[in-house]
Backbone as CSV, one residue per row, in Angstrom:
resi,resn,N_x,N_y,N_z,CA_x,CA_y,CA_z,C_x,C_y,C_z
1,UNK,12.962,110.253,34.710,12.428,108.932,34.371,12.921,107.898,35.374
2,UNK,11.998,107.109,35.857,12.362,106.039,36.773,12.917,104.868,35.985
3,UNK,13.977,104.269,36.489,14.519,103.119,35.789,13.724,101.878,36.159
4,UNK,13.589,100.972,35.197,12.856,99.730,35.420,13.816,98.655,35.909
5,UNK,13.280,97.747,36.705,14.009,96.567,37.137,13.586,95.424,36.200
6,UNK,14.536,94.875,35.456,14.236,93.895,34.419,15.036,92.620,34.658
7,UNK,14.366,91.471,34.512,15.044,90.177,34.584,14.817,89.453,33.259
8,UNK,15.899,88.960,32.688,15.859,88.198,31.448,16.003,86.720,31.799
9,UNK,15.137,85.879,31.233,15.246,84.434,31.404,15.635,83.880,30.032
10,UNK,16.899,83.503,29.895,17.463,83.129,28.586,18.569,82.096,28.791
11,UNK,18.456,80.953,28.115,19.459,79.897,28.304,20.756,80.172,27.531
12,UNK,20.729,81.041,26.541,21.945,81.407,25.807,22.555,82.625,26.498
13,UNK,23.639,82.401,27.219,24.204,83.476,28.030,24.705,84.644,27.192
14,UNK,25.159,84.400,25.967,25.605,85.489,25.106,24.438,86.405,24.755
15,UNK,23.308,85.818,24.389,22.107,86.600,24.073,21.661,87.383,25.306
16,UNK,21.641,86.711,26.463,21.224,87.370,27.706,22.144,88.538,28.038
17,UNK,23.448,88.332,27.878,24.395,89.394,28.206,24.247,90.585,27.260
18,UNK,24.069,90.314,25.969,23.881,91.402,25.007,22.622,92.206,25.323
19,UNK,21.522,91.501,25.608,20.265,92.180,25.931,20.401,92.970,27.228
20,UNK,21.004,92.358,28.246,21.179,93.040,29.533,22.034,94.287,29.375
21,UNK,23.123,94.188,28.600,23.992,95.353,28.400,23.247,96.486,27.706
22,UNK,22.404,96.148,26.727,21.622,97.183,26.036,20.649,97.852,26.998
23,UNK,19.991,97.054,27.842,19.025,97.603,28.792,19.708,98.427,29.877
24,UNK,20.857,97.957,30.345,21.623,98.711,31.345,22.101,100.029,30.725
25,UNK,22.540,99.967,29.468,22.971,101.175,28.756,21.851,102.187,28.604
26,UNK,20.602,101.690,28.577,19.438,102.580,28.474,18.993,103.085,29.846
27,UNK,19.731,102.699,30.898,19.448,103.229,32.231,18.615,102.350,33.138
28,UNK,18.412,101.090,32.760,17.609,100.187,33.583,18.495,99.274,34.421
29,UNK,17.929,98.767,35.519,18.598,97.749,36.318,18.226,96.413,35.694
30,UNK,19.220,95.599,35.348,18.926,94.387,34.603,19.875,93.265,34.993
31,UNK,19.329,92.064,35.035,20.126,90.870,35.264,19.468,89.718,34.536
32,UNK,20.077,88.547,34.625,19.465,87.411,33.951,19.703,86.123,34.700
33,UNK,18.829,85.161,34.414,18.950,83.787,34.881,18.821,82.900,33.641
34,UNK,19.257,81.640,33.757,19.345,80.801,32.564,18.248,79.756,32.419
35,UNK,17.337,79.656,33.386,16.227,78.708,33.202,15.030,79.086,34.065
36,UNK,13.915,78.402,33.809,12.661,78.714,34.497,12.758,78.479,36.000
37,UNK,13.477,77.442,36.410,13.631,77.167,37.840,14.324,78.312,38.564
38,UNK,15.375,78.836,37.956,16.073,79.975,38.554,15.170,81.206,38.580
39,UNK,14.362,81.362,37.535,13.444,82.507,37.490,12.442,82.423,38.628
40,UNK,11.864,81.253,38.857,10.887,81.086,39.938,11.539,81.335,41.297
41,UNK,12.760,80.858,41.456,13.481,81.083,42.716,13.697,82.585,42.939
42,UNK,14.125,83.284,41.893,14.340,84.728,41.990,13.033,85.453,42.305
43,UNK,11.950,85.047,41.641,10.655,85.705,41.847,10.099,85.475,43.248
44,UNK,10.604,84.466,43.946,10.125,84.221,45.308,10.580,85.312,46.265
45,UNK,11.641,86.053,45.931,12.122,87.116,46.827,12.255,88.468,46.157
46,UNK,12.088,88.539,44.843,12.212,89.827,44.164,11.177,89.919,43.053
47,UNK,10.552,91.067,42.930,9.519,91.265,41.911,9.986,92.329,40.923
48,UNK,10.526,91.923,39.752,10.966,92.922,38.774,9.778,93.621,38.125
49,UNK,10.056,94.762,37.487,9.017,95.467,36.740,8.694,94.727,35.440
50,UNK,9.701,94.055,34.882,9.535,93.376,33.605,10.321,92.081,33.607
51,UNK,9.726,91.033,33.070,10.363,89.725,32.939,10.389,89.400,31.449
52,UNK,11.583,89.285,30.861,11.717,88.934,29.450,12.023,87.442,29.356
53,UNK,11.147,86.698,28.678,11.258,85.242,28.642,11.659,84.743,27.266
54,UNK,12.641,83.857,27.238,13.003,83.134,26.028,11.937,82.068,25.806
55,UNK,11.371,82.026,24.619,10.327,81.042,24.328,10.893,79.622,24.312
56,UNK,12.049,79.439,23.690,12.570,78.103,23.416,13.765,77.782,24.309
57,UNK,13.468,77.312,25.537,14.523,76.905,26.464,14.381,75.424,26.738
58,UNK,15.484,74.741,27.025,15.372,73.337,27.432,14.610,73.239,28.752
59,UNK,13.919,72.168,28.950,13.108,72.026,30.165,11.829,72.819,30.010
60,UNK,11.587,73.735,30.923,10.376,74.548,30.895,10.577,75.732,29.951
61,UNK,9.727,75.844,28.942,9.835,76.957,27.984,9.357,78.255,28.627
62,UNK,9.685,79.343,27.989,9.203,80.643,28.448,7.685,80.709,28.451
63,UNK,7.065,80.093,27.446,5.605,80.081,27.360,4.998,79.314,28.533
64,UNK,5.585,78.155,28.854,5.085,77.361,29.987,5.280,78.111,31.306
65,UNK,6.406,78.796,31.444,6.654,79.587,32.653,5.629,80.714,32.764
66,UNK,5.359,81.393,31.658,4.367,82.473,31.668,2.996,81.937,32.078
67,UNK,2.604,80.779,31.529,1.317,80.165,31.915,1.281,79.879,33.410
68,UNK,2.390,79.342,33.928,2.465,79.018,35.355,2.323,80.283,36.199
69,UNK,3.007,81.350,35.803,2.937,82.602,36.561,1.540,83.214,36.498
70,UNK,0.931,83.185,35.320,-0.405,83.779,35.166,-1.471,83.009,35.934
71,UNK,-1.300,81.699,36.105,-2.304,80.902,36.806,-2.088,80.882,38.318
72,UNK,-0.992,81.473,38.773,-0.667,81.495,40.191,-1.269,82.733,40.856
73,UNK,-1.960,82.538,41.970,-2.506,83.683,42.703,-1.396,84.587,43.223
74,UNK,-0.241,84.005,43.522,0.863,84.764,44.070,1.447,85.757,43.073
75,UNK,1.457,85.400,41.795,2.066,86.254,40.779,1.022,86.924,39.920
């Protein structure tokens, strides 16, 4: 089985760390960022297999980030 590259976008670092540890324990490569701006910066140079978005973040929500990514020709 090929391992997936996963990025979590979550402003609560405890939640992000717990989720990342579970995914790493399942054999995936996983990391996290704490806001939409960091996610966009990361996506400019790396394309994960899966992006897990927190819906309720300060600033740009996960839903707004998803809309932005879906409407972008680049992503």
